[in-house]
TORKE-337968 format. One record per residue: residue number from 1; residue in one letter; x negated, y negated, z negated of N, C-alpha, C in turn. Coordinates in steps of 0.1 Angstrom, whole numbers, plus 5000, padded with zeros to 4 digits. Example, Ala and Ser with C-alpha at 12.3 -4.5 7.8 and 13.67 -1.06 7.14 Angstrom:
2
(r 1; A; (4868; 5057; 4922); (4877; 5045; 4922); (4868; 5033; 4922));
(r 2; S; (4872; 5022; 4929); (4863; 5011; 4929); (4871; 5000; 4921));
***
This chain:
86
(r 1; M; (1609; 8268; 1068); (1606; 8254; 1067); (1591; 8253; 1063));
(r 2; F; (1587; 8260; 1053); (1573; 8259; 1048); (1566; 8272; 1050));
(r 3; A; (1568; 8278; 1062); (1561; 8290; 1065); (1546; 8289; 1064));
(r 4; G; (1540; 8299; 1058); (1526; 8299; 1057); (1521; 8292; 1045));
(r 5; K; (1529; 8287; 1036); (1525; 8280; 1024); (1524; 8291; 1013));
(r 6; D; (1514; 8289; 1005); (1512; 8298; 0993); (1522; 8294; 0982));
(r 7; A; (1531; 8302; 0979); (1542; 8298; 0969); (1539; 8304; 0955));
(r 8; T; (1526; 8308; 0953); (1523; 8314; 0940); (1525; 8304; 0928));
(r 9; D; (1519; 8292; 0930); (1520; 8282; 0920); (1535; 8278; 0917));
(r 10; D; (1543; 8277; 0928); (1557; 8274; 0926); (1564; 8285; 0919));
(r 11; F; (1560; 8297; 0922); (1566; 8309; 0915); (1563; 8309; 0900));
(r 12; N; (1551; 8306; 0897); (1546; 8306; 0883); (1552; 8294; 0875));
(r 13; D; (1554; 8283; 0882); (1559; 8271; 0875); (1574; 8273; 0871));
(r 14; V; (1581; 8281; 0878); (1595; 8284; 0874); (1596; 8291; 0861));
(r 15; G; (1587; 8300; 0858); (1587; 8308; 0846); (1594; 8321; 0848));
(r 16; H; (1591; 8328; 0858); (1597; 8341; 0860); (1592; 8351; 0850));
(r 17; S; (1600; 8362; 0848); (1597; 8372; 0838); (1585; 8381; 0843));
(r 18; S; (1580; 8389; 0834); (1569; 8398; 0838); (1574; 8408; 0848));
(r 19; S; (1586; 8412; 0848); (1592; 8422; 0858); (1592; 8415; 0871));
(r 20; A; (1595; 8402; 0872); (1596; 8396; 0885); (1581; 8394; 0890));
(r 21; S; (1572; 8392; 0882); (1558; 8392; 0886); (1553; 8405; 0891));
(r 22; A; (1558; 8416; 0885); (1555; 8429; 0890); (1561; 8432; 0903));
(r 23; M; (1573; 8427; 0905); (1580; 8429; 0918); (1572; 8421; 0929));
(r 24; M; (1567; 8409; 0925); (1560; 8401; 0935); (1547; 8409; 0939));
(r 25; D; (1541; 8415; 0930); (1529; 8423; 0933); (1533; 8435; 0942));
(r 26; E; (1544; 8441; 0939); (1549; 8453; 0946); (1552; 8450; 0961));
(r 27; Y; (1558; 8438; 0963); (1563; 8434; 0977); (1552; 8426; 0984));
(r 28; Y; (1540; 8424; 0979); (1530; 8416; 0985); (1526; 8423; 0998));
(r 29; I; (1527; 8415; 1009); (1524; 8421; 1022); (1510; 8418; 1026));
(r 30; G; (1505; 8406; 1025); (1492; 8402; 1029); (1490; 8387; 1030));
(r 31; D; (1478; 8383; 1035); (1475; 8369; 1037); (1478; 8365; 1051));
(r 32; I; (1480; 8353; 1053); (1483; 8348; 1067); (1470; 8343; 1073));
(r 33; D; (1467; 8347; 1085); (1455; 8343; 1092); (1458; 8329; 1098));
(r 34; V; (1452; 8319; 1092); (1455; 8305; 1095); (1451; 8302; 1110));
(r 35; S; (1442; 8309; 1115); (1437; 8306; 1129); (1448; 8310; 1139));
(r 36; T; (1458; 8318; 1136); (1468; 8322; 1145); (1480; 8313; 1145));
(r 37; I; (1481; 8304; 1135); (1492; 8295; 1134); (1490; 8283; 1143));
(r 38; P; (1500; 8280; 1152); (1499; 8268; 1161); (1498; 8255; 1152));
(r 39; S; (1489; 8246; 1156); (1488; 8234; 1148); (1499; 8225; 1149));
(r 40; K; (1505; 8224; 1161); (1516; 8215; 1163); (1527; 8221; 1172));
(r 41; V; (1539; 8220; 1169); (1550; 8226; 1177); (1558; 8214; 1182));
(r 42; D; (1560; 8213; 1195); (1568; 8203; 1201); (1582; 8206; 1200));
(r 43; Y; (1590; 8197; 1195); (1605; 8199; 1193); (1611; 8195; 1206));
(r 44; T; (1620; 8204; 1212); (1628; 8200; 1223); (1642; 8201; 1219));
(r 45; A; (1649; 8190; 1221); (1663; 8189; 1217); (1671; 8198; 1226));
(r 46; P; (1682; 8204; 1221); (1690; 8212; 1229); (1698; 8204; 1239));
(r 47; K; (1700; 8209; 1251); (1708; 8202; 1261); (1722; 8201; 1257));
(r 48; Q; (1728; 8189; 1258); (1742; 8187; 1254); (1750; 8186; 1267));
(r 49; P; (1762; 8191; 1267); (1770; 8191; 1279); (1774; 8176; 1282));
(r 50; Q; (1776; 8174; 1295); (1779; 8161; 1300); (1792; 8156; 1294));
(r 51; Y; (1792; 8143; 1289); (1804; 8138; 1283); (1815; 8135; 1294));
(r 52; N; (1827; 8140; 1291); (1838; 8138; 1300); (1846; 8125; 1296));
(r 53; Q; (1845; 8115; 1305); (1852; 8102; 1302); (1867; 8104; 1302));
(r 54; D; (1872; 8113; 1310); (1887; 8115; 1312); (1892; 8126; 1303));
(r 55; K; (1894; 8123; 1290); (1899; 8134; 1281); (1913; 8132; 1277));
(r 56; T; (1921; 8124; 1285); (1934; 8121; 1282); (1943; 8133; 1282));
(r 57; P; (1942; 8143; 1292); (1950; 8154; 1292); (1948; 8163; 1279));
(r 58; E; (1936; 8164; 1275); (1934; 8172; 1263); (1940; 8165; 1251));
(r 59; F; (1939; 8152; 1250); (1944; 8144; 1239); (1960; 8146; 1239));
(r 60; I; (1966; 8145; 1251); (1981; 8146; 1251); (1985; 8160; 1247));
(r 61; I; (1977; 8171; 1251); (1981; 8184; 1247); (1980; 8186; 1232));
(r 62; K; (1969; 8180; 1226); (1968; 8181; 1211); (1979; 8174; 1204));
(r 63; I; (1983; 8162; 1209); (1994; 8155; 1203); (2007; 8163; 1204));
(r 64; L; (2009; 8169; 1216); (2022; 8176; 1217); (2021; 8189; 1209));
(r 65; Q; (2010; 8195; 1207); (2009; 8207; 1198); (2012; 8203; 1184));
(r 66; F; (2010; 8191; 1180); (2014; 8187; 1167); (2028; 8182; 1166));
(r 67; L; (2033; 8174; 1176); (2046; 8167; 1175); (2057; 8177; 1178));
(r 68; V; (2056; 8186; 1187); (2067; 8195; 1191); (2071; 8204; 1179));
(r 69; P; (2062; 8210; 1172); (2067; 8218; 1160); (2072; 8209; 1149));
(r 70; L; (2067; 8197; 1148); (2072; 8187; 1138); (2086; 8183; 1142));
(r 71; L; (2089; 8181; 1154); (2102; 8177; 1159); (2112; 8189; 1157));
(r 72; I; (2108; 8201; 1160); (2116; 8213; 1158); (2120; 8214; 1143));
(r 73; L; (2110; 8212; 1134); (2112; 8213; 1120); (2122; 8202; 1116));
(r 74; G; (2120; 8190; 1121); (2129; 8179; 1118); (2144; 8181; 1122));
(r 75; V; (2145; 8187; 1134); (2159; 8190; 1139); (2165; 8201; 1130));
(r 76; A; (2157; 8211; 1126); (2162; 8222; 1118); (2167; 8217; 1104));
(r 77; V; (2159; 8208; 1098); (2162; 8202; 1085); (2175; 8193; 1087));
(r 78; G; (2175; 8186; 1098); (2187; 8177; 1100); (2200; 8186; 1102));
(r 79; I; (2199; 8196; 1109); (2211; 8205; 1111); (2215; 8211; 1098));
(r 80; R; (2205; 8216; 1090); (2208; 8222; 1077); (2215; 8212; 1068));
(r 81; F; (2210; 8200; 1068); (2215; 8189; 1060); (2229; 8186; 1064));
(r 82; Y; (2232; 8185; 1077); (2245; 8181; 1083); (2255; 8192; 1080));
(r 83; T; (2251; 8204; 1082); (2261; 8215; 1080); (2264; 8218; 1066));
(r 84; K; (2255; 8215; 1057); (2257; 8217; 1043); (2266; 8207; 1037));
(r 85; S; (2266; 8194; 1042); (2274; 8184; 1036); (2289; 8184; 1041));
(r 86; T; (2291; 8191; 1052); (2305; 8191; 1057); (2312; 8204; 1053));
***
């Protein structure tokens, strides 16, 4: 998000220990050449699939996937209740 920003001041503001500062010196890679960074990047939104107006078959399938197991469970509980009382 903030690539190319010098985070040294932010690092020091947090109050890291001396061992963390030593690690920062150990892992120091180098400075960024500002002339190689593009000044502006154009954002291109990803292409979205075409919206399908006719989604009724998918909706019916989802409803059936929910209702059929619920119906089977209800019948099983009803049979269990009926056979237990007689």
